[in-house]
VOPAGU-2260 file (C-alpha; in pm, 1 decimal, decimal comma):
REM VOPAGU-2260
SITE   aa  ch    i         X         Y         Z
SITE  MET   A    0       0,0       0,0       0,0
SITE  PRO   A    1     146,1     339,8     -90,5
SITE  ASN   A    2     258,3     539,1     210,1
SITE  ILE   A    3       2,7     820,4     170,3
SITE  LEU   A    4    -285,7     573,5     152,8
SITE  LYS   A    5    -153,4     394,9     460,6
SITE  THR   A    6    -127,2     727,7     643,4
SITE  VAL   A    7    -481,0     833,0     549,1
SITE  PHE   A    8    -614,5     489,7     643,4
SITE  PHE   A    9    -457,6     493,8     991,6
SITE  VAL   A   10    -556,5     854,3    1060,5
SITE  ILE   A   11    -918,0     774,9     968,7
SITE  LEU   A   12    -901,1     452,3    1169,2
SITE  GLY   A   13    -765,5     647,7    1467,6
SITE  LEU   A   14   -1048,6     899,1    1437,5
SITE  LEU   A   15   -1310,9     624,6    1416,5
SITE  ILE   A   16   -1178,7     412,7    1701,9
SITE  GLY   A   17   -1108,6     718,1    1918,1
SITE  SER   A   18   -1464,2     836,3    1856,3
SITE  ALA   A   19   -1597,6     491,8    1947,5
SITE  VAL   A   20   -1403,0     499,8    2275,7
SITE  ASN   A   21   -1536,3     849,5    2347,6
SITE  PHE   A   22   -1895,8     749,2    2268,1
SITE  SER   A   23   -1874,2     426,7    2469,1
SITE  LEU   A   24   -1751,4     603,4    2781,7
SITE  ILE   A   25   -2023,4     867,6    2751,1
SITE  MET   A   26   -2286,6     594,6    2711,6
SITE  VAL   A   27   -2180,5     405,5    3026,4
SITE  SER   A   28   -2116,6     714,4    3237,1
SITE  GLY   A   29   -2475,5     745,3    3360,6
SITE  GLN   A   30   -2470,1     385,4    3482,0
SITE  ILE   A   31   -2154,8     440,7    3684,8
SITE  ILE   A   32   -2227,5     793,3    3808,5
SITE  PRO   A   33   -2603,7     847,8    3782,5
SITE  PRO   A   34   -2715,9    1190,2    3662,9
SITE  PRO   A   35   -2856,8    1426,4    3924,9
SITE  MET   A   36   -3220,2    1388,0    4026,4
SITE  GLY   A   37   -3441,9    1577,1    3785,4
SITE  ALA   A   38   -3180,8    1596,5    3508,9
SITE  ASP   A   39   -3298,7    1502,2    3161,7
SITE  ILE   A   40   -2993,5    1384,0    2971,1
SITE  THR   A   41   -3186,8    1212,3    2692,5
SITE  THR   A   42   -3191,7    1522,2    2471,5
SITE  MET   A   43   -2953,5    1809,3    2409,3
SITE  GLU   A   44   -3218,9    2056,0    2523,3
SITE  GLY   A   45   -3278,3    1857,4    2843,3
SITE  LEU   A   46   -2904,6    1846,6    2909,9
SITE  LYS   A   47   -2870,8    2222,0    2856,0
SITE  ASN   A   48   -3160,7    2289,0    3091,4
SITE  SER   A   49   -3031,9    2061,5    3367,4
SITE  ILE   A   50   -2654,3    2113,8    3348,3
SITE  HIS   A   51   -2676,7    2345,7    3651,2
SITE  LEU   A   52   -2770,2    2039,4    3861,6
SITE  PHE   A   53   -2444,7    1860,0    3780,4
SITE  GLU   A   54   -2174,1    1824,9    4044,4
SITE  PRO   A   55   -1801,2    1788,2    3968,9
SITE  LYS   A   56   -1830,6    1407,1    3980,9
SITE  HIS   A   57   -2068,1    1420,5    3683,7
SITE  PHE   A   58   -1793,2    1569,4    3468,3
SITE  LEU   A   59   -1545,5    1285,5    3535,0
SITE  PHE   A   60   -1664,4    1057,7    3256,1
SITE  PRO   A   61   -1701,8    1329,5    2993,0
SITE  PHE   A   62   -1341,0    1431,0    3062,7
SITE  LEU   A   63   -1221,7    1069,2    3053,2
SITE  ALA   A   64   -1416,7    1008,5    2731,1
SITE  HIS   A   65   -1255,9    1309,5    2564,7
SITE  ALA   A   66    -905,2    1233,7    2692,3
SITE  LEU   A   67    -907,3     857,6    2631,5
SITE  GLY   A   68   -1080,9     887,0    2293,3
SITE  THR   A   69    -812,5    1130,9    2181,0
SITE  PHE   A   70    -534,7     918,2    2331,5
SITE  VAL   A   71    -652,4     596,9    2163,8
SITE  GLY   A   72    -703,3     766,1    1826,7
SITE  ALA   A   73    -365,0     938,3    1838,0
SITE  SER   A   74    -201,0     614,7    1954,4
SITE  ILE   A   75    -324,7     433,1    1644,8
SITE  ALA   A   76    -198,8     705,9    1412,9
SITE  THR   A   77     133,1     732,7    1596,7
SITE  ARG   A   78     190,7     358,6    1609,3
SITE  PHE   A   79     118,4     282,9    1245,7
SITE  VAL   A   80     205,5     597,2    1047,9
SITE  SER   A   81     567,6     564,4     944,6
SITE  GLU   A   82     654,9     925,0     860,6
SITE  GLU   A   83     602,0    1220,2    1094,4
SITE  PRO   A   84     393,0    1037,9    1356,9
SITE  LEU   A   85     378,1    1347,1    1580,8
SITE  LYS   A   86     213,8    1545,2    1302,0
SITE  TYR   A   87     -62,3    1287,4    1264,1
SITE  ALA   A   88    -109,0    1240,7    1637,2
SITE  LEU   A   89    -165,4    1616,6    1657,3
SITE  VAL   A   90    -407,6    1603,1    1362,6
SITE  ILE   A   91    -616,6    1361,8    1569,0
SITE  GLY   A   92    -583,3    1586,9    1875,2
SITE  ILE   A   93    -691,6    1892,9    1677,9
SITE  PHE   A   94    -988,6    1707,1    1532,2
SITE  PHE   A   95   -1108,0    1610,5    1880,5
SITE  LEU   A   96   -1028,6    1960,7    2011,9
SITE  VAL   A   97   -1261,7    2111,0    1750,8
SITE  GLY   A   98   -1531,3    1873,3    1874,1
SITE  GLY   A   99   -1458,1    1977,3    2232,5
SITE  ILE   A  100   -1485,2    2344,6    2144,2
SITE  SER   A  101   -1813,9    2275,8    1969,3
SITE  ASN   A  102   -1941,7    2097,0    2281,8
SITE  SER   A  103   -1827,6    2385,0    2501,0
SITE  VAL   A  104   -2025,4    2628,9    2289,1
SITE  SER   A  105   -2339,8    2415,0    2268,3
SITE  ILE   A  106   -2350,7    2284,7    2629,0
SITE  PRO   A  107   -2311,8    2554,9    2894,7
SITE  SER   A  108   -2062,5    2368,4    3115,2
SITE  PRO   A  109   -1887,3    2526,1    3413,8
SITE  VAL   A  110   -1582,6    2735,8    3322,6
SITE  TRP   A  111   -1350,4    2515,6    3531,7
SITE  PHE   A  112   -1455,1    2210,4    3327,5
SITE  VAL   A  113   -1417,1    2386,5    2992,8
SITE  ILE   A  114   -1064,3    2498,6    3087,6
SITE  LEU   A  115    -969,9    2151,9    3214,5
SITE  ASP   A  116   -1123,2    1973,0    2918,7
SITE  LEU   A  117    -990,9    2195,9    2641,2
SITE  GLY   A  118    -653,4    2236,6    2810,8
SITE  LEU   A  119    -576,1    1874,0    2897,9
SITE  ALA   A  120    -796,1    1629,0    2710,3
SITE  TYR   A  121    -693,1    1687,8    2351,1
SITE  ILE   A  122    -352,2    1819,8    2246,1
SITE  PRO   A  123    -169,6    1696,5    2559,5
SITE  MET   A  124    -321,9    1348,9    2521,5
SITE  SER   A  125    -227,9    1329,3    2154,0
SITE  TYR   A  126     127,2    1432,4    2243,9
SITE  PHE   A  127     132,2    1176,3    2526,3
SITE  ALA   A  128      27,4     907,9    2275,1
SITE  TYR   A  129     315,1    1014,3    2051,9
SITE  GLN   A  130     555,6     995,7    2346,6
SITE  MET   A  131     438,4     643,1    2427,2
SITE  PHE   A  132     423,3     501,3    2075,4
SITE  GLY   A  133     627,3     731,9    1852,4
SITE  ILE   A  134     964,1     587,5    1956,6
SITE  LYS   A  135     892,7     277,2    1746,0
SITE  ASN   A  136     861,7     491,8    1434,7
SITE  SER   A  137    1193,4     668,3    1489,6
SITE  LYS   A  138    1378,3     332,3    1469,4
SITE  HIS   A  139    1295,5     282,7    1098,5
């Protein structure tokens, strides 16, 4: 497979699997940390209207979903892209960061969470994935 096709394939695969990790953690979060009494999290409008009821513990899984989804996606790109793995890990991080910014605009979360989430869950996690898995690529 030509190198560019391989790169595109693994970046897309990283985005898909990272998104699946993110989605899966969000889906199980309510079973592990139940939403506050009276909160309707079944619709975006319900979530917006009840976000003021959320305590810090309710933001744990959204942060983990964002951070681990980005980490897993960037890990795949970093591990399997042979040239410039940092660049492609950061592409994944930027993609997820754009999603995080979009969420921050559409869901009125507390400022502390927005700062934590946007500051630590995306670019730092993609760089961390590169640090963990990028060494393999530098040995070629």
